[in-house]
C-alpha positions in Angstrom: 100.1 42.1 -64.9 102.6 40.7 -62.4 102.0 37.2 -61.0 104.5 36.6 -58.3 101.9 34.8 -56.3 102.2 32.0 -58.8 105.7 30.8 -58.8 107.3 27.4 -58.7 106.3 25.3 -55.7 107.4 21.9 -54.6 104.3 20.2 -55.9 102.4 22.5 -58.3 104.3 24.3 -61.1 104.0 26.4 -64.2 100.6 28.2 -64.3 99.0 30.5 -66.7 96.8 33.2 -65.1 93.7 34.8 -66.5 92.9 38.5 -66.3 90.9 37.9 -63.1 93.6 35.7 -61.6 91.8 32.4 -61.7 94.3 30.1 -63.2 94.0 27.7 -66.2 96.5 24.9 -66.5 98.4 24.0 -69.8 96.2 25.8 -72.4 97.9 23.8 -75.1 97.0 20.5 -73.4 100.6 19.4 -73.1 101.8 17.2 -70.3 103.7 18.6 -67.3 107.5 18.7 -67.3 109.7 16.1 -65.6 110.3 18.2 -62.5 106.6 18.6 -61.9 106.0 14.9 -62.5 108.8 13.9 -60.2 107.6 16.1 -57.4 104.0 15.0 -57.9 105.0 11.3 -57.8 107.0 11.8 -54.6 104.1 13.5 -52.9 101.7 10.8 -54.0 104.1 8.1 -52.8 104.4 9.6 -49.4 100.8 10.3 -49.0 99.9 6.8 -50.3 102.1 5.2 -47.6 100.5 7.2 -44.8 96.8 7.5 -45.9 95.7 4.4 -47.9 95.8 1.6 -45.4 92.6 0.4 -46.9 92.0 -0.4 -50.6 88.2 -0.4 -50.1 86.4 2.3 -52.0 84.6 4.9 -49.8 81.7 7.2 -50.6 80.0 10.4 -49.5 77.9 13.1 -51.2 79.9 15.5 -53.3 79.2 18.6 -55.4 81.2 20.4 -58.0 80.4 24.1 -58.0 81.0 25.8 -61.3 79.8 28.7 -63.5 79.7 30.0 -67.0 82.5 32.5 -66.3 84.4 34.2 -63.5 82.6 36.8 -61.4 79.5 34.7 -60.8 80.0 34.3 -57.0 81.5 30.8 -56.9 83.9 31.4 -54.0 81.4 33.3 -51.8 78.6 30.7 -52.4 80.9 27.7 -51.9 82.3 29.1 -48.6 78.8 30.1 -47.5 77.4 26.7 -48.3 80.3 25.1 -46.3 79.5 27.4 -43.4 75.8 26.4 -43.5 76.6 22.7 -43.6 79.2 23.2 -40.8 76.5 24.9 -38.7 74.4 21.9 -39.2 77.0 19.6 -37.8 78.5 18.3 -41.1 82.3 17.8 -41.6 82.9 19.5 -44.9 86.0 19.1 -47.0 86.6 21.6 -49.8 88.9 21.4 -52.8 89.7 24.2 -55.2 90.2 23.4 -58.9 93.5 24.8 -60.2 96.5 26.4 -58.5 94.8 29.2 -56.6 96.2 30.7 -53.4 93.5 33.2 -52.5 90.2 31.5 -52.8 91.3 28.6 -50.5 91.8 31.1 -47.7 88.1 32.1 -47.9 87.0 28.5 -48.3 88.9 27.4 -45.2 87.1 30.0 -43.2 83.8 28.6 -44.4 84.6 24.9 -43.7 87.0 25.2 -40.8 89.1 22.5 -42.6 92.3 22.8 -44.8 91.6 23.3 -48.5 93.7 21.3 -51.1 94.0 22.3 -54.7 93.2 19.8 -57.4 94.6 19.9 -61.0 94.7 17.1 -63.5 97.6 18.5 -65.5 99.9 19.9 -62.8 99.5 17.1 -60.2 98.0 14.3 -62.2 94.9 12.1 -62.0 96.3 9.9 -59.3 97.1 12.8 -57.0 93.6 14.1 -57.4 92.2 10.6 -56.8 94.4 10.2 -53.7 93.3 13.6 -52.2 89.6 12.9 -52.7 90.0 9.5 -51.2 91.9 10.9 -48.2 89.1 13.5 -47.6 86.8 10.6 -46.8 89.2 8.1 -45.3 91.3 10.5 -43.2 89.3 13.7 -43.2 86.0 11.8 -42.4 84.1 14.1 -44.8 80.3 14.0 -44.6 80.3 15.9 -47.9 82.9 17.1 -50.4 82.6 20.5 -52.2 84.9 21.4 -55.1 85.0 25.0 -56.4 85.8 25.3 -60.1 87.9 27.9 -61.8 86.6 30.5 -64.4 84.0 28.9 -66.7 82.9 25.3 -66.7 84.8 24.4 -69.9 87.7 26.9 -69.6 91.2 25.5 -69.7 92.8 22.2 -70.7 91.9 20.3 -68.5 88.8 22.1 -67.4 86.5 22.0 -64.4 84.2 19.8 -66.4 87.0 17.4 -67.1 87.7 16.9 -63.3 84.0 16.5 -62.6 83.6 14.0 -65.4 86.7 12.1 -64.3 85.5 11.4 -60.8 81.7 11.4 -61.4 81.0 14.4 -59.3 77.6 16.2 -60.0 77.9 19.8 -61.1 75.8 22.7 -59.9 75.9 25.9 -62.1 76.1 29.3 -60.4 74.9 32.2 -62.5 74.9 35.9 -62.0 71.5 36.7 -63.4 71.5 40.4 -62.6 71.4 41.4 -66.3 69.2 38.6 -67.7 66.1 36.5 -67.0 64.9 33.6 -69.2 68.2 33.7 -71.1 69.9 32.3 -68.0 67.9 29.1 -68.5 69.0 28.9 -72.1 72.7 29.3 -71.1 72.4 26.7 -68.4 70.7 24.2 -70.7 73.3 24.9 -73.4 76.2 24.2 -71.0 74.5 21.1 -69.7 74.1 19.7 -73.2 77.5 20.8 -74.5 79.0 17.5 -73.4 77.5 14.2 -72.3 80.2 12.9 -70.0 79.3 14.8 -66.9 76.1 15.4 -64.9 74.7 18.9 -64.2 72.0 18.6 -61.6 70.8 22.1 -61.0 71.3 25.9 -61.1 71.9 28.5 -58.4 70.7 31.9 -59.5 72.8 34.7 -57.9 72.0 38.4 -57.7 68.2 37.9 -58.1 66.3 41.2 -58.2 63.0 39.7 -56.8 61.0 36.5 -56.4 59.5 37.2 -59.8 62.9 37.5 -61.3 63.8 34.0 -60.0 60.4 32.7 -61.2 61.2 33.7 -64.8 64.4 31.6 -64.7 62.8 28.7 -62.8 59.9 28.4 -65.2 62.2 28.1 -68.2 64.5 25.4 -66.8 63.6 21.8 -67.7 62.5 19.5 -64.9 65.8 17.6 -64.9 67.8 20.9 -64.4 66.0 22.6 -61.5 66.7 25.9 -59.8 68.2 24.8 -56.5 68.4 28.3 -55.0 67.7 31.9 -55.8 69.9 34.4 -53.9 68.9 38.0 -53.7 71.2 40.9 -54.4 72.9 42.1 -51.2 76.2 43.8 -50.2 76.1 41.8 -47.0 78.0 38.9 -48.6 80.2 40.9 -51.0 84.0 40.2 -50.6 86.5 42.9 -51.7 88.9 42.3 -54.6 92.2 43.7 -55.9 94.9 43.0 -58.5 95.5 39.3 -57.7 91.9 38.4 -56.8 90.0 38.4 -53.5 91.5 40.3 -50.5 92.9 37.9 -47.9 90.6 37.2 -44.9 93.3 38.4 -42.5 93.3 41.8 -44.2 89.5 42.1 -44.1 89.3 41.4 -40.4 87.8 38.4 -38.6 84.5 40.1 -38.0 84.0 41.2 -41.6 84.8 37.8 -43.0 82.6 36.0 -40.5 79.7 38.4 -41.1 79.9 37.8 -44.8 80.0 34.0 -44.4 77.2 33.9 -41.9 75.0 36.2 -44.1 75.7 34.0 -47.1 74.8 30.9 -45.1 71.6 32.5 -44.0 70.7 33.3 -47.6 71.3 29.8 -48.7 69.3 28.4 -45.8 66.4 30.7 -46.6 66.5 29.5 -50.2 65.8 25.9 -49.2 69.0 24.5 -50.7 69.5 22.1 -47.8 66.6 20.0 -49.1 68.5 19.5 -52.4 71.8 18.8 -50.6 70.1 16.1 -48.5 69.0 14.3 -51.7 72.5 14.2 -53.2 73.6 10.7 -54.1 76.9 9.3 -52.7 79.9 9.5 -55.0 82.4 6.6 -54.7 86.0 7.5 -54.2 88.7 4.9 -55.0 92.2 4.7 -53.6 95.0 5.4 -56.1 95.7 2.5 -58.5 98.7 0.3 -58.2 100.1 1.8 -61.4 101.6 4.9 -59.6 105.1 5.0 -58.2 104.8 3.6 -54.7 108.4 4.2 -53.7 108.1 5.9 -50.4 110.1 8.8 -49.3 111.9 8.3 -46.0 110.1 10.0 -43.2 113.6 10.7 -41.8 114.9 12.6 -44.9 114.3 16.0 -43.2 114.3 14.7 -39.6 115.9 17.3 -37.3 115.3 20.1 -39.8 113.0 23.0 -38.7 111.7 25.1 -41.6 110.5 28.5 -40.8 107.8 29.7 -43.2 106.9 33.4 -43.5 103.2 33.9 -42.9 101.4 37.2 -42.6 99.6 39.7 -44.8 102.7 40.1 -47.0 103.5 36.4 -47.4 100.8 33.8 -47.5 100.9 32.0 -50.9 101.5 28.4 -50.0 99.9 25.1 -50.8 98.6 22.9 -48.0 99.9 19.8 -49.9 103.5 21.1 -49.9 103.5 21.7 -46.2 102.0 18.3 -45.6 104.8 16.7 -47.7 107.5 18.5 -45.7 106.0 17.1 -42.5 105.7 13.6 -44.0 109.5 13.9 -44.8 110.2 14.5 -41.1 110.6 18.3 -41.0 109.3 20.5 -38.2 107.4 23.6 -39.4 107.2 26.9 -37.6 105.9 30.3 -38.8 107.0 33.9 -38.4 106.0 37.3 -39.6 108.4 39.5 -41.5 106.1 42.4 -40.8 105.6 42.0 -37.1 108.4 39.8 -35.6 111.8 40.9 -34.7 113.7 37.9 -35.9 113.6 34.5 -37.5 112.6 31.7 -35.0 115.8 30.6 -33.2 115.0 26.9 -33.8 114.9 27.4 -37.6 117.7 26.0 -39.8 115.9 26.5 -43.1 113.7 29.3 -44.4 110.8 29.5 -46.9 109.7 33.0 -48.1 106.6 32.3 -50.2 104.7 34.7 -52.5 102.2 37.3 -51.4 101.9 41.1 -51.4 105.2 42.6 -50.4 104.5 45.5 -52.7 101.4 46.4 -50.6 103.4 46.1 -47.3 106.7 47.4 -48.6 106.8 50.2 -46.0 106.2 47.9 -43.0 108.8 45.4 -44.3 111.4 48.0 -44.9 110.9 49.6 -41.5 111.3 46.3 -39.6 115.0 46.7 -39.3 115.5 44.0 -36.8 113.9 41.4 -39.1 116.0 42.6 -42.1 119.2 42.2 -40.0 118.0 38.7 -38.8 117.5 37.6 -42.4 120.9 38.9 -43.5 122.6 37.1 -40.6 120.7 33.9 -41.4 121.8 34.0 -45.0 125.4 34.9 -44.1 125.6 31.8 -41.9 124.9 29.7 -45.0 121.5 28.4 -44.1 119.2 27.4 -47.0 116.5 29.8 -48.1 113.7 29.1 -50.6 112.4 32.5 -51.9 109.7 32.6 -54.6 107.6 35.3 -56.2 107.0 38.0 -53.5 109.5 36.3 -51.3 112.1 36.7 -54.0 111.3 40.4 -54.3 111.8 40.6 -50.5 115.3 39.3 -51.0 116.3 42.0 -53.5 118.0 45.3 -52.6 115.0 47.5 -53.1 111.3 47.3 -54.0 109.3 50.1 -55.7 105.7 50.0 -54.6 102.4 50.8 -56.2 102.9 54.5 -55.7 106.5 54.6 -57.0 108.0 54.8 -53.5 111.3 53.0 -53.1 111.9 50.8 -50.1 114.9 48.9 -48.8 114.5 45.1 -48.7 116.9 42.4 -47.3 119.5 42.9 -50.0 120.4 39.1 -50.1 120.6 39.3 -53.9 121.2 42.2 -56.2 118.2 43.7 -58.0 115.3 46.1 -57.9 111.6 44.9 -57.9 109.0 47.2 -59.4 105.2 47.0 -59.3 103.6 47.9 -62.6 100.1 48.3 -64.1 97.2 47.2 -61.9 97.1 48.5 -58.3 95.7 47.2 -55.1 
């Protein structure tokens, strides 16, 4: 399996991917390398200077949405819950656990707010603490939702580790299509596996009937209630391919909106808002004084305009990295290697992120004007950061999913080839 959506970024580095493309950090539990630590500290220092004018702890309701495994419906339900809350006038801030590029795109559509990734190993505890605090202090969150990765205890650190670290209650989503009472046994087992976190309820997904939901509800203990039972329906099903969920921009605005609205309707009908209204506030503290508070000059990149490729072929960026560039004084603009004729004239630096160039190799190759613009930009000696799919775009040729060969920019020698799983 190729993973050029998961390359080195300015903040988050070095991931391991699971078969279904939800990432686990540092399976051996080792600490991050010096480059990652340095970048993380720099980002924290800048954000601390701009966002923590107060040292007073702040609070709001929060919920960590996890599951026994992948494929349970975490992303769809988290985004749909955000949409439901947004419809009810709430400001929802969502975080994604782990270095994921695709799920946040769906989550952003649900909440209408930027989504930031949290990872205790890659970015550190203080970074996570800062971002949670900023969601309340700067983002004015009425509620915080965090979507976990894979299963509750998968990875080192795991979703449970983050929930325990910040005292965020966990709700367990389960696909119960092929079980009934056993779902309750699994939920209780996960709840009791550790005693350092708080699981407050279960959401049963893919229920066949009201009676099916009753079988699960009746077996759950009183202190682990069934918060919602969601029926089976294709109205909320999001398509997938080799790196995970298909990007919202490729599904079409209407399709994505219809799925999120249908999901919000299901959750509202289930009565989940009653449970949400009863959530206790979680206290979020500003970063401790132990972190490096040496600020990065906001003038370091003053006068620099960074053009970032952004379309269906290139979209794998982290919100935190773009925020950091802006904090350092850079101006950001976007362009489409698929649709635009040239790099923006004001750009004097270029970022080609990861994505799906293998899916759009024909369109990229046939946009001759953009290829010429990139070659000219490179020949003039302007800096270019190319990672993952962007790096493939810089090669001479790219062989797509169907063994067709397409000309790329030719900035560096080499041939990129797509292997194994297709789109």
